[in-house]
C-alpha positions, 0 to 999 in steps of 0.5 A: 291947840285942840287936835280933835280934827286929827283924831283917827276915826276907826270902824266897828271892826277895829273897835271890837278888835281893840276891845277883845285884845283888852279883854284877853290881856285882863284874862292873862292876869287871871291866869297869873293868879291861878298859877300863884294859887297853885304854888301856894297850894303846893307849898301848903301840901308840902308843909303838911307832909314835911312839917319838920323841914318847914319848922327847922330846915334852912332859913324859913321859920314858921311859928304856926303848926303845919295844919293851921298853915295848911288851912290858911293856904287852902283858904287863900287858894280857894278865895283866889280861885273864886275871884278868878272864876268870877272875873273869867265869867265876867270877861266872857259876858263882856266878850259876848256883849261886845260881839253882839253889839258889833253884829247888831251894828253890822246888821243895822248898817246892812239894813241901811244899804239893802232893801229887804223886800227887793234885795237891791240898794236902798234910796239912802245908799244910792243918793250917797253913791250918786253924789260920789259918781257925779263927782267922779264923772265930772272929774274924769269927764265921762258920761253918767246915765240914770234910769227911773223905773216905775211899775204900771198897774202895781196898785191894782196888783196890791188891791186885787192880790194883796201885798204879799203878791205885790212884794213878790212882783217887786222882787221879780222886777228888781231881779230883772233890773239887776240882770239887765245891768253890769256888775259896776252899775247900781239898782235901788228901790227909790219908792214904793214901786219905783226903782232907780238905775245908776249907770256910770260911764254910760252914754245915751246909746248905752243907756237906751240899750239898757232901757230897751233890754229892761222893757223886753225882759219884763215883757217876757216875764209877764208873758210867763207869769201873767197875773190873771188878766192884769199885765205887768209892765214898766215905764222908764225914764233915761237921763244923762247927767249934765255938769253942774247938776246935783243928785236931786236935779238928776233924779228929778229929770229922770223922774220927769222922763219916766212920767212922760213915758208912762203918759205916752204908754197910756195914750198908746203913743211913743215917747219922743223924749229919747231917740230910738236906737236901731236893733242893729245897734242894740245887738252890737252893744249888748256884749259891752253892757 
């Protein structure tokens, strides 16, 4: 019976550690050769300095002259040293290549998790995280909130000021979103100018507090950094996970509520999809969020 399913999966750190141990073991073998070459060289020198002892003394009998024996030994030593140094250079190259491969894999892994423009999580990472948080919320029977965030007038920012300024605005809004949530929450860039905030163990009131806080902080930033006559604001859609819904269903619901908030803003009305929490409640719960 195949035991393929029982094979332990090791990460890149374990792989590189195993590879480096293997290379070090091979290098120890080379040092043994160096020691052997040194002994042979020493015997060659002794045979040259004391030829009578090698030809007549003890049980060792040498039919060659000391000079010829010395040349043979020196040649053997030089060949051994050349082989050792060449293999040592190869080991160094292998070690460097292994480390570079590991660093490259780590960089690719980091790039798959963090958006380089906004320095928040990527959509791919958050989708996997959301799936895990849904399972956890249903297992422990705790609420889970999502907030979809979309920048208003962002296309006009790119058209009027260029993508460099657009990226700057995106990075500033992302920084604001991270300041408005806890360390256990997640902020991800979901699309071009869309962000998704994941709030584990957060109910309707807690989610609404975060929602109002984001509106307030973005408005403060806009007043201090207004781009000409173009105001920057966000539309936010808050949704609480319902048992049985998938991650895609939750995101779609939060996106629908965000769109409703955007439409209400355009028409100068107040979105009625969510209750408005009193400022006393906001002040009371700010410390816990």
